[in-house]
C-alpha positions in Angstrom: -18.6 -3.6 11.4 -18.0 0.1 11.4 -20.6 2.3 9.7 -18.9 5.3 8.3 -20.5 8.5 6.9 -18.4 11.0 5.1 -19.8 14.1 6.8 -19.6 12.5 10.2 -16.0 11.5 9.5 -15.1 14.9 8.4 -16.8 16.5 11.4 -15.0 14.1 13.8 -11.6 15.0 12.4 -12.3 18.8 12.7 -13.8 18.4 16.2 -10.7 16.4 17.3 -8.5 19.2 15.9 -10.3 21.8 18.1 -9.2 19.8 21.2 -5.7 19.3 19.9 -6.1 15.8 18.5 -4.6 15.1 15.1 -4.9 12.0 12.9 -1.9 9.7 13.0 -2.2 8.7 9.3 -1.4 11.6 6.9 -4.0 12.5 4.3 -1.5 13.6 1.7 -0.2 10.5 -0.1 3.4 12.0 -0.4 3.5 12.7 3.3 2.0 9.2 4.0 4.9 7.6 2.1 7.5 9.8 3.8 6.1 8.9 7.3 6.1 5.2 6.4 9.7 5.4 5.2 10.7 6.8 8.6 8.9 3.9 10.3 10.6 1.1 8.2 14.1 -0.2 7.6 15.7 1.1 4.3 15.5 -2.5 2.9 11.8 -2.8 3.8 10.9 0.5 2.4 12.8 -0.2 -0.8 10.9 -3.5 -1.2 7.4 -2.0 -0.7 7.9 1.4 -2.4 10.1 0.4 -5.3 9.2 -0.4 -8.9 10.9 -1.9 -11.9 13.8 -0.2 -13.6 13.6 3.6 -13.7 10.1 3.3 -12.2 8.5 4.9 -15.3 5.5 2.6 -15.0 4.9 3.8 -11.5 4.9 7.4 -12.9 2.6 6.3 -15.7 0.1 4.9 -13.3 -0.2 8.2 -11.4 0.1 10.5 -14.4 -2.6 8.5 -16.3 -5.3 9.7 -13.9 -4.5 13.3 -15.0 -5.8 12.5 -18.5 -9.3 12.2 -17.0 -11.4 15.0 -15.4 -14.5 14.6 -13.3 -17.6 16.5 -14.6 -19.7 17.4 -11.6 -23.5 17.9 -12.1 -25.6 20.3 -10.0 -28.9 20.5 -8.2 -29.3 16.8 -7.7 -30.6 15.3 -4.5 -27.6 13.5 -2.9 -28.6 13.9 0.8 -28.7 10.1 1.1 -25.7 8.4 -0.5 -25.0 4.7 -0.9 -21.4 3.6 -1.7 -22.2 -0.1 -1.5 -21.7 -2.4 -4.6 -22.4 -6.0 -5.5 -19.0 -7.8 -5.3 -18.9 -11.4 -6.7 -22.6 -11.8 -5.9 -22.5 -10.3 -2.4 -23.3 -6.8 -1.3 -20.3 -5.1 0.3 -19.9 -1.7 2.0 -17.9 0.1 -0.7 -16.3 -0.3 -4.1 -12.9 -0.7 -2.5 -10.9 -3.9 -1.9 -7.4 -4.4 -0.6 -4.9 -5.6 -3.2 -2.5 -8.4 -2.4 0.9 -7.2 -1.0 3.5 -9.7 0.1 6.0 -9.7 2.9 3.9 -7.4 5.1 6.1 -8.4 8.1 8.6 -5.9 6.7 6.1 -3.1 7.5 4.7 -4.4 10.8 5.1 -7.5 13.0 1.3 -8.2 12.9 1.5 -8.2 9.1 -1.4 -9.7 7.1 -3.4 -10.4 10.2 -3.6 -6.7 11.1 -4.7 -5.9 7.6 -7.4 -8.6 7.7 -8.8 -7.3 11.0 -8.8 -3.8 9.7 -10.6 -4.8 6.4 -13.1 -6.8 8.4 -13.8 -3.8 10.6 -14.7 -1.7 7.6 -16.4 -4.5 5.6 -13.8 -4.2 2.8 -12.8 -7.3 0.8 -9.2 -8.4 1.0 -7.1 -10.5 -1.4 -4.6 -12.6 0.6 -1.2 -12.5 -0.9 0.5 -15.7 -2.1 3.6 -14.3 -0.5 2.0 -13.6 2.9 3.7 -13.5 6.3 0.6 -15.1 7.9 -1.2 -18.2 6.5 -4.5 -17.7 4.7 -6.5 -19.7 7.3 -5.6 -17.2 10.1 -6.5 -14.2 8.0 -9.8 -15.8 6.8 -10.8 -16.4 10.5 -10.2 -12.7 11.1 -12.3 -11.7 8.1 -15.4 -13.7 9.2 -18.1 -13.2 6.6 -16.5 -10.3 4.8 -15.4 -11.4 1.3 -11.8 -12.5 1.0 -9.9 -14.0 -1.9 -6.6 -15.8 -2.5 -3.9 -14.5 -4.9 -2.2 -17.4 -6.6 1.3 -17.4 -8.1 1.5 -20.5 -10.2 4.6 -22.3 -9.1 6.5 -25.2 -10.7 4.7 -27.7 -8.5 1.2 -28.4 -9.8 0.5 -30.5 -6.7 1.3 -27.5 -4.6 -0.9 -25.2 -6.7 -3.8 -27.7 -6.4 -3.4 -27.8 -2.6 -3.3 -24.0 -2.4 -6.6 -24.0 -4.3 -8.0 -26.5 -1.9 -7.0 -24.5 1.1 -8.5 -21.3 -0.4 -11.8 -23.1 -0.8 -11.7 -24.6 2.7 -11.1 -21.2 4.4 -14.0 -19.6 2.6 -12.4 -17.6 -0.1 -14.7 -16.0 -2.6 -12.4 -16.3 -5.6 -8.9 -17.2 -6.7 -7.0 -14.3 -8.2 -4.3 -15.7 -10.5 -1.4 -13.2 -11.0 -0.1 -13.6 -14.5 2.5 -10.8 -14.7 5.0 -12.2 -12.1 6.1 -15.5 -13.5 9.6 -14.0 -12.9 10.6 -11.1 -10.6 11.0 -7.8 -12.4 14.3 -5.8 -12.4 13.7 -4.0 -9.2 16.5 -1.5 -8.8 15.9 -0.4 -5.2 16.1 -4.0 -4.0 19.1 -4.7 -6.2 21.0 -1.7 -4.7 20.6 -3.3 -1.3 21.2 -6.8 -2.7 18.1 -7.6 -0.6 15.5 -10.3 -1.3 13.3 -10.9 1.8 12.4 -14.5 0.8 16.0 -15.5 1.4 15.5 -14.8 5.1 12.3 -16.9 5.2 10.1 -13.8 5.0 6.8 -13.8 3.0 6.6 -17.6 2.5 4.1 -18.5 5.3 1.6 -19.9 2.7 4.3 -22.4 1.8 5.7 -23.4 5.1 2.2 -23.9 6.5 1.4 -26.3 3.6 1.8 -30.0 4.1 2.5 -30.6 0.3 5.3 -28.0 0.4 6.7 -29.7 3.6 6.8 -33.0 1.8 8.7 -31.4 -1.1 11.4 -30.5 1.4 12.3 -34.2 1.7 13.0 -34.4 -2.0 16.6 -33.8 -3.1 17.5 -30.3 -4.4 17.5 -29.8 -8.1 21.0 -28.5 -7.7 23.4 -28.6 -4.8 23.2 -25.6 -2.5 25.8 -22.9 -3.3 28.8 -22.6 -1.0 28.4 -19.7 1.3 31.2 -17.8 2.9 30.6 -17.8 6.7 30.1 -14.1 7.2 28.0 -12.4 9.9 25.4 -11.6 7.3 25.2 -15.2 6.2 24.8 -16.3 9.8 22.0 -13.7 10.3 20.3 -15.0 7.2 20.5 -18.6 8.5 19.1 -17.6 11.9 16.3 -15.6 10.3 15.2 -18.5 8.0 15.1 -21.0 10.8 13.2 -18.6 13.2 10.5 -18.1 10.6 10.0 -21.8 9.8 7.2 -23.3 12.0 8.5 -25.2 15.0 11.4 -24.8 17.4 14.4 -22.8 16.3 17.0 -25.3 17.5 15.2 -28.2 15.9 15.0 -26.2 12.6 18.6 -25.4 12.8 19.6 -29.0 13.5 17.4 -30.4 10.7 18.1 -27.5 8.3 14.4 -27.2 7.5 14.3 -23.4 7.5 17.1 -23.1 5.0 15.7 -26.0 2.9 12.3 -24.2 2.8 14.0 -21.1 1.4 15.9 -23.0 -1.2 12.8 -25.0 -2.2 10.7 -21.9 -2.5 13.3 -20.2 -4.8 13.4 -23.4 -7.0 9.6 -23.5 -7.3 8.6 -19.8 -7.5 9.4 -18.8 -11.1 7.4 -20.5 -13.8 7.6 -18.5 -17.0 6.3 -21.4 -19.2 2.7 -21.0 -18.1 0.3 -20.5 -21.1 -3.4 -20.2 -21.7 -3.5 -23.9 -22.3 -2.8 -24.5 -18.6 -5.9 -22.6 -17.3 -8.2 -25.7 -17.4 -6.0 -27.1 -14.7 -7.5 -24.5 -12.3 -11.0 -25.5 -13.2 -10.2 -29.1 -12.5 -9.1 -28.3 -9.0 -11.4 -25.6 -7.7 -15.0 -24.5 -7.8 -14.1 -21.0 -6.9 -14.5 -18.1 -9.4 -11.2 -17.5 -11.3 -10.0 -13.9 -11.8 -7.0 -13.2 -14.0 -4.8 -10.4 -12.7 -2.4 -8.4 -14.8 -4.6 -8.0 -17.9 -3.6 -4.8 -19.9 -4.3 -5.7 -23.5 -7.9 -6.0 -24.8 -7.0 -9.1 -26.8 -6.0 -10.8 -23.6 -9.3 -9.8 -22.1 -11.1 -11.3 -25.0 -9.1 -14.5 -24.7 -10.0 -14.6 -21.0 -13.7 -14.6 -22.1 -13.0 -17.4 -24.5 -11.5 -19.5 -21.6 -14.5 -18.9 -19.4 -12.9 -17.1 -16.5 -15.1 -15.2 -14.1 -13.3 -11.9 -14.1 -10.2 -10.0 -15.2 -8.1 -7.6 -13.2 -6.4 -4.6 -14.8 -3.1 -4.1 -13.1 0.6 -3.7 -13.8 1.6 -4.8 -10.4 1.9 -1.3 -9.2 4.8 -0.8 -11.7 6.9 -3.4 -10.1 7.4 -5.7 -13.1 7.9 -4.0 -16.5 9.6 -0.6 -16.7 7.9 1.7 -19.2 4.7 -0.3 -19.4 1.3 1.2 -20.1 -0.4 2.9 -17.1 -3.2 0.8 -15.7 -5.8 3.5 -15.9 -4.9 4.0 -19.6 -5.5 0.3 -20.3 -8.8 0.1 -18.3 -11.3 1.5 -20.8 -10.1 -0.8 -23.6 -10.2 -3.9 -21.4 -13.8 -2.9 -20.3 -14.9 -2.6 -23.9 -13.3 -6.0 -24.7 -15.2 -7.8 -22.0 -18.5 -6.3 -23.2 -20.0 -6.4 -19.7 -19.9 -10.2 -19.5 -17.5 -10.4 -16.6 -16.4 -7.9 -13.9 -13.2 -5.9 -14.4 -11.3 -5.2 -11.2 -8.6 -2.5 -11.1 -5.6 -1.3 -9.2 -2.2 0.5 -9.7 -1.6 4.1 -8.9 -4.8 4.8 -7.0 -4.2 7.4 -4.3 -7.6 8.6 -3.1 -11.3 8.8 -3.6 -11.2 10.8 -6.7 -9.0 8.3 -8.4 -11.4 5.5 -7.5 -14.3 7.6 -8.8 -12.5 7.9 -12.2 -11.8 4.2 -12.4 -15.4 3.3 -11.6 -16.6 5.8 -14.2 -14.3 4.1 -16.8 -15.9 0.7 -16.1 -14.1 -0.9 -13.1 -16.3 -3.1 -11.0 -14.2 -2.4 -7.9 -11.0 -0.6 -7.1 -8.0 -1.9 -5.2 -6.0 0.0 -2.6 -2.3 -1.1 -2.6 0.8 0.6 -1.1 -1.2 3.3 0.9 -2.6 0.7 3.3 0.8 -0.9 3.7 2.2 2.6 4.6 -0.6 3.0 7.1 0.3 -0.4 8.5 3.9 0.6 9.0 2.9 3.8 10.8 0.3 2.4 13.2 -0.5 -1.2 12.6 -4.2 -2.3 12.4 -5.4 1.0 13.8 -3.5 2.8 11.1 -5.0 0.7 8.3 -8.5 1.3 9.7 -7.9 5.0 9.9 -6.7 5.2 6.3 -9.7 3.1 5.1 -12.1 5.4 6.9 -10.5 8.4 5.3 -10.6 6.9 1.8 -14.2 6.0 2.2 -15.1 9.5 3.3 -13.1 11.0 0.4 -14.8 8.8 -2.1 -18.3 9.4 -0.7 -17.8 13.2 -0.8 -16.5 13.1 -4.3 -19.5 11.0 -5.4 -22.0 13.3 -3.7 -20.3 16.6 -4.9 -20.4 15.2 -8.5 -24.2 14.7 -8.2 -24.2 10.9 -7.8 -26.1 9.3 -5.0 -24.8 5.8 -5.6 -22.1 4.0 -7.5 -24.3 3.0 -10.4 -24.8 6.7 -11.2 -21.0 7.1 -11.5 -21.0 4.7 -14.4 -23.4 6.9 -16.5 -21.7 8.4 -19.5 -20.3 11.9 -19.0 -19.2 11.7 -15.4 -15.6 11.9 -16.6 -14.0 13.4 -19.7 -10.6 12.8 -21.3 -8.3 15.9 -21.8 
């Protein structure tokens, strides 16, 4: 595992510049996004970068950080700085984790596996996406003893949900992160402009196609007959893509139709808007892992989560991808923290674009802070090495912010007065 020190990282970058070496991953988040856009197809970039509707929630996530200002304190001994935290009962190298992002094959062919290897190299926890391009078992093997979790989308098949939970336990996941805000896809205008949904090409469904319960479901008759499709070149390309991505030989998949059946079955199972609080005990019946509820924005929901005995809540609005005009995540964070009364950890993501943002979230009560789109952009630019470079830079940025504010460890960030609202 790499040991990174902010000043050493800073010196190395400047020393490299003196010999003509520049970093491949831009430091400026706007330039990072622009460079990633150039490396991705238009459809891929739209899927990763886009939000719901007019993308006002994405703007609220970013603008919300401007409401808070850091208040540095002087003449404190910060020569020795410790950015480690306790994360779900285990000491980890920093307060960061990698948020779940689906269909990473749209950014890079190595997809989730490259991200898992990069996270392991820096000792940063990673939440495997339910919509991954690589099965959780392969990513877990790459993570070794670095904490990793599984994000669960609760599908229409309880049998499949139960088996996903079993697999998460078997591959050493530290927790199950149940995403509550995506029981249906939001109105994502960038994707709609391209009329592009990657799942229809068999992308991002590796957790399903690698699962024996899901494969058994393919033998069941469809709930509705498949729609008639006009034999266009695009339809043929979609058919080829779906069968190439399904495990096994392409020609056998084409003959049996398994690839296309898998896509249709996934579409039938994915959306489940009838899930309520009453279903939560089902998870407890089928896993011993800690349960974290993702998508909590209202303090009453946080209090209800306590009533149902969950192990953590996760303040997030899915990076603005679900509800246009929703409350910014950083705005919701203090109220949710107050509602939980310190009884369970509160994870946080959405809109974080650097070390200072993470500092503010921690000062407002977050137990750990998730990195989202930026690591995906770094993946698109330079694969695993790009993700590692970005993570090293974010760690250095955070450590310097912490030290320059007069805090020698993360606990000191949480002391009242480190941030103020304006």
